[in-house]
ZAMARGU-4260 file (C-alpha; in steps of 0.2 Angstrom, whole numbers, plus 5000, padded with zeros to 4 digits):
<rodrens>
0) 5514/5654/5616 | 5497/5652/5607 | 5503/5659/5590 | 5505/5649/5574 | 5523/5645/5571
5) 5531/5647/5553 | 5535/5632/5543 | 5554/5628/5541 | 5552/5626/5522 | 5548/5642/5513
10) 5533/5643/5500 | 5541/5650/5484 | 5525/5653/5475 | 5516/5667/5484 | 5500/5662/5475
15) 5500/5645/5483 | 5492/5644/5500 | 5499/5633/5514 | 5487/5625/5526 | 5494/5613/5540
20) 5507/5607/5528 | 5496/5599/5515 | 5499/5599/5496 | 5492/5613/5487 | 5477/5613/5476
25) 5465/5627/5471 | 5448/5621/5477 | 5452/5618/5495 | 5441/5608/5508 | 5430/5616/5521
30) 5438/5613/5538 | 5422/5611/5547 | 5417/5597/5536 | 5433/5586/5536 | 5439/5588/5555
35) 5431/5580/5569 | 5437/5582/5587 | 5433/5569/5601 | 5436/5570/5620 | 5440/5553/5627
40) 5444/5547/5644 | 5451/5529/5641 | 5459/5519/5627 | 5442/5510/5624 | 5434/5527/5619
45) 5446/5530/5605 | 5438/5524/5589 | 5422/5520/5598 | 5406/5526/5590 | 5400/5532/5607
50) 5415/5544/5609 | 5410/5562/5614 | 5411/5573/5599 | 5415/5591/5603 | 5402/5601/5593
55) 5397/5612/5586 | 5415/5620/5584 | 5419/5633/5571 | 5436/5629/5564 | 5436/5641/5549
60) 5445/5655/5558 | 5460/5644/5561 | 5463/5643/5542 | 5463/5662/5537 | 5449/5671/5528
65) 5441/5657/5518 | 5441/5643/5532 | 5448/5630/5519 | 5462/5617/5520 | 5471/5616/5503
70) 5481/5602/5496 | 5469/5587/5499 | 5455/5578/5491 | 5444/5567/5501 | 5452/5574/5517
75) 5447/5567/5534 | 5455/5572/5550 | 5449/5564/5567 | 5457/5571/5582 | 5456/5563/5599
80) 5460/5573/5615 | 5463/5564/5631 | 5453/5571/5646 | 5466/5563/5657 | 5483/5570/5651
85) 5476/5582/5637 | 5488/5575/5624 | 5480/5574/5607 | 5481/5562/5593 | 5476/5566/5575
90) 5472/5553/5562 | 5476/5560/5545 | 5476/5552/5529 | 5492/5560/5524 | 5508/5564/5535
95) 5510/5582/5540 | 5524/5591/5549 | 5516/5608/5550 | 5510/5616/5565 | 5492/5616/5572
100) 5482/5622/5587 | 5487/5607/5597 | 5505/5611/5596 | 5517/5600/5606 | 5502/5591/5613
105) 5499/5582/5597 | 5506/5564/5597 | 5512/5558/5581 | 5509/5539/5583 | 5492/5532/5588
110) 5500/5519/5599 | 5510/5532/5608 | 5493/5542/5611 | 5485/5526/5618 | 5500/5524/5630
115) 5497/5541/5638 | 5481/5534/5646 | 5492/5524/5657 | 5508/5534/5658 | 5500/5550/5661
120) 5485/5544/5671 | 5490/5554/5686 | 5494/5570/5676 | 5481/5581/5684 | 5485/5574/5701
125) 5503/5579/5699 | 5498/5596/5695 | 5486/5599/5710 | 5499/5592/5721 | 5508/5608/5719
130) 5492/5618/5722 | 5481/5624/5736 | 5464/5615/5739 | 5451/5629/5741 | 5435/5620/5742
135) 5426/5603/5741 | 5408/5598/5736 | 5400/5582/5737 | 5391/5576/5721 | 5380/5561/5719
140) 5376/5551/5703 | 5377/5556/5685 | 5365/5569/5680 | 5362/5574/5662 | 5367/5565/5646
145) 5368/5546/5644 | 5386/5547/5638 | 5391/5553/5656 | 5410/5553/5661 | 5406/5553/5679
150) 5397/5537/5684 | 5401/5534/5703 | 5387/5533/5716 | 5396/5547/5726 | 5410/5558/5721
155) 5419/5574/5727 | 5422/5590/5717 | 5437/5599/5723 | 5444/5616/5717 | 5463/5619/5718
160) 5472/5635/5715 | 5488/5634/5704 | 5501/5648/5704 | 5519/5650/5698 | 5528/5639/5686
165) 5515/5625/5685 | 5502/5637/5678 | 5512/5637/5661 | 5515/5618/5660 | 5496/5615/5663
170) 5489/5629/5652 | 5500/5624/5637 | 5489/5608/5637 | 5473/5618/5639 | 5476/5631/5625
175) 5467/5620/5611 | 5451/5621/5622 | 5453/5639/5624 | 5454/5642/5606 | 5440/5630/5601
180) 5428/5633/5615 | 5430/5650/5623 | 5422/5663/5611 | 5434/5677/5606 | 5448/5672/5618
185) 5466/5672/5616 | 5479/5662/5626 | 5485/5670/5642 | 5503/5676/5644 | 5510/5661/5655
190) 5526/5671/5658 | 5516/5684/5669 | 5516/5677/5686 | 5500/5687/5691 | 5490/5674/5682
195) 5482/5660/5693 | 5473/5644/5687 | 5458/5637/5697 | 5455/5619/5693 | 5439/5610/5696
200) 5443/5591/5697 | 5432/5576/5701 | 5437/5562/5713 | 5427/5546/5716 | 5425/5545/5735
205) 5425/5526/5735 | 5441/5524/5726 | 5459/5523/5734 | 5469/5538/5738 | 5480/5534/5723
210) 5466/5535/5710 | 5467/5547/5696 | 5458/5564/5696 | 5448/5570/5682 | 5448/5589/5676
215) 5430/5595/5674 | 5434/5614/5671 | 5446/5628/5674 | 5446/5647/5677 | 5461/5659/5673
220) 5461/5674/5685 | 5472/5689/5684 | 5478/5697/5701 | 5483/5715/5700 | 5486/5730/5711
225) 5474/5744/5714 | 5482/5759/5720 | 5487/5762/5733 | 5487/5746/5744 | 5473/5734/5738
230) 5472/5720/5725 | 5459/5716/5712 | 5454/5700/5704 | 5449/5699/5685 | 5442/5683/5678
235) 5449/5681/5661 | 5443/5664/5655 | 5432/5651/5662 | 5427/5634/5654 | 5419/5618/5659
240) 5424/5604/5647 | 5409/5599/5636 | 5405/5582/5643 | 5402/5590/5660 | 5392/5606/5656
245) 5375/5610/5662 | 5378/5601/5678 | 5381/5616/5689 | 5400/5615/5688 | 5402/5633/5681
250) 5392/5640/5695 | 5402/5631/5708 | 5418/5638/5701 | 5411/5656/5701 | 5406/5653/5719
255) 5423/5648/5724 | 5431/5663/5716 | 5418/5674/5725 | 5424/5666/5741 | 5442/5669/5737
260) 5439/5687/5734 | 5430/5689/5751 | 5442/5679/5761 | 5457/5688/5754 | 5448/5705/5755
265) 5452/5711/5738 | 5445/5727/5731 | 5433/5718/5719 | 5431/5703/5707 | 5427/5708/5689
270) 5425/5698/5673 | 5433/5702/5657 | 5420/5704/5643 | 5408/5690/5649 | 5398/5681/5635
275) 5379/5680/5638 | 5379/5663/5645 | 5393/5667/5658 | 5384/5683/5662 | 5368/5674/5665
280) 5376/5662/5678 | 5386/5676/5686 | 5370/5686/5689 | 5361/5671/5695 | 5374/5668/5708
285) 5376/5687/5713 | 5357/5689/5714 | 5356/5675/5726 | 5369/5683/5737 | 5362/5700/5737
290) 5345/5694/5742 | 5353/5687/5758 | 5363/5703/5761 | 5355/5712/5775 | 5363/5729/5773
295) 5354/5733/5757 | 5337/5726/5761 | 5330/5742/5768 | 5335/5752/5753 | 5328/5739/5741
300) 5311/5738/5750 | 5310/5757/5750 | 5312/5758/5731 | 5300/5743/5728 | 5287/5752/5739
305) 5289/5768/5728 | 5287/5758/5712 | 5271/5750/5718 | 5264/5767/5723 | 5269/5777/5707
310) 5263/5776/5689 | 5279/5780/5679 | 5270/5779/5663 | 5261/5796/5667 | 5277/5805/5672
315) 5286/5816/5659 | 5303/5815/5666 | 5314/5800/5670 | 5314/5795/5689 | 5329/5787/5697
320) 5326/5770/5706 | 5344/5764/5707 | 5352/5759/5724 | 5360/5772/5735 | 5378/5775/5734
325) 5380/5768/5752 | 5373/5751/5746 | 5384/5751/5731 | 5399/5753/5743 | 5393/5740/5755
330) 5391/5727/5742 | 5408/5730/5735 | 5416/5730/5752 | 5407/5714/5758 | 5403/5704/5743
335) 5416/5711/5731 | 5403/5714/5717 | 5408/5730/5707 | 5395/5744/5703 | 5392/5739/5686
340) 5387/5721/5690 | 5377/5727/5706 | 5366/5738/5694 | 5363/5723/5683 | 5358/5713/5698
345) 5347/5727/5705 | 5335/5726/5691 | 5333/5707/5695 | 5330/5712/5714 | 5317/5724/5709
350) 5308/5712/5697 | 5307/5699/5712 | 5301/5713/5724 | 5287/5719/5713 | 5277/5703/5717
355) 5265/5700/5708 | 5275/5706/5694 | 5260/5706/5682 | 5252/5720/5692 | 5268/5731/5690
360) 5275/5725/5673 | 5271/5742/5665 | 5281/5751/5678 | 5295/5739/5677 | 5296/5740/5659
365) 5297/5759/5660 | 5312/5757/5672 | 5321/5745/5660 | 5317/5756/5645 | 5323/5772/5653
370) 5340/5764/5658 | 5342/5757/5640 | 5338/5773/5632 | 5351/5782/5643 | 5364/5768/5639
375) 5361/5767/5620 | 5354/5785/5615 | 5361/5796/5629 | 5354/5804/5644 | 5351/5820/5635
380) 5345/5813/5619 | 5329/5823/5618 | 5337/5840/5619 | 5353/5835/5611 | 5360/5849/5599
385) 5372/5838/5590 | 5365/5828/5575 | 5373/5814/5564 | 5365/5810/5547 | 5370/5798/5534
390) 5374/5806/5517 | 5375/5798/5499 | 5393/5794/5495 | 5403/5784/5482 | 5414/5778/5497
395) 5411/5767/5511 | 5394/5771/5517 | 5398/5766/5535 | 5412/5778/5536 | 5403/5793/5528
400) 5392/5805/5538 | 5389/5823/5543 | 5388/5831/5560 | 5381/5848/5564 | 5376/5858/5579
405) 5360/5868/5580 | 5363/5886/5586 | 5356/5894/5602 | 5348/5877/5607 | 5335/5878/5593
410) 5328/5862/5587 | 5335/5855/5570 | 5324/5857/5555 | 5331/5841/5546 | 5318/5828/5547
415) 5324/5812/5556 | 5308/5802/5558 | 5315/5786/5550 | 5331/5786/5561 | 5320/5789/5576
420) 5308/5775/5572 | 5322/5763/5569 | 5330/5769/5586 | 5314/5766/5595 | 5312/5749/5588
425) 5329/5744/5593 | 5326/5750/5611 | 5310/5740/5611 | 5319/5724/5606 | 5333/5727/5619
430) 5320/5730/5632 | 5311/5714/5628 | 5327/5704/5628 | 5332/5711/5645 | 5315/5708/5653
435) 5316/5690/5646 | 5333/5688/5654 | 5328/5695/5670 | 5313/5684/5671 | 5323/5668/5668
440) 5335/5673/5682 | 5321/5677/5694 | 5312/5660/5690 | 5328/5651/5694 | 5330/5661/5710
445) 5313/5656/5715 | 5316/5638/5712 | 5332/5639/5722 | 5323/5647/5737 | 5309/5634/5737
</rodrens>
């Protein structure tokens, strides 16, 4: 699943390129220029100029190295994806029988696609009927864009957990969104029963019980064993569909997953390679939880007090201002936050504690700088005996270097001022970016508390 199938008719000329079954030409058409994808929730939105266009979407990596579609002149492809049943319809100027990222979801005839809005209007409801309702949340009105897909005065958000066979049926329809909208993501293995899907759906509270549900977003979570007798949860994918983003739905999904981890007493909840935007929301959620977590408050206040009393810029050695191991374990056991994430949040807690931060920014900057130097350069960088230097070569410059080791701990005589200058500049940039990120999280937490 999720791989591109081979066409049944072979290509006899190896110099000719096949792209989605179109006739071959040399020039090709840029896929990003000729393909538009729209997310629609009713028949009326199909062909409407007000339909929600999913953009920006980079389609080039679906068409090998050059990102072009070969065999068409004046090619225009318009794809409508139903947010009700997740069927898709592509309006193409030429008929094509080759495979595409929408797979079996792609309906060949437009009339058949329009019919799915009535025949499959309860698709999501049929899926969640086999699931477990985990949490509900009341929501009012339509916040955000004028092209809002949720227009009721009052509505309910519900999160369902889907396990077992229904996971595969649903996820196959969601794969195009994973490929298009989740950075660097690949489809999950639906044959592995340890995958669970968490669906965030919308239900208008003033509608009858048999009214349709609308999918707002989903998360794919992998459950696996931690030796000897506990389980761990790993968030593999999370996506809020574009029309519903920036309305707090992603945060709500993360909060539900945290509640699941705590209620089921798993070892911890981790995230697989989170992108920056997800990590930001995750840290906002966890920082709020940690600020209300009483067992770490004494340790936090003790570190904050030390920082207010000491001038780190005058110290010649690196001081440790991280949380004690007992706090790390308390947080993991009670909140299911792993050590790596806790250390990220600890920097936010220190920033909030050093109030007013303007009086202690030099001290705080030193903490962040020491940590980044340890991560990027290494804790023993100042006395390291090993050196790597670039050398001129006729081969790949990035693959050519020399490593040597000084004898008896004596300093090296080779000048490396340029490398050290570049390294220091990189550290400064990383420190600036980290402080900017922490400041943004702290400001949001301050608004939440007020």
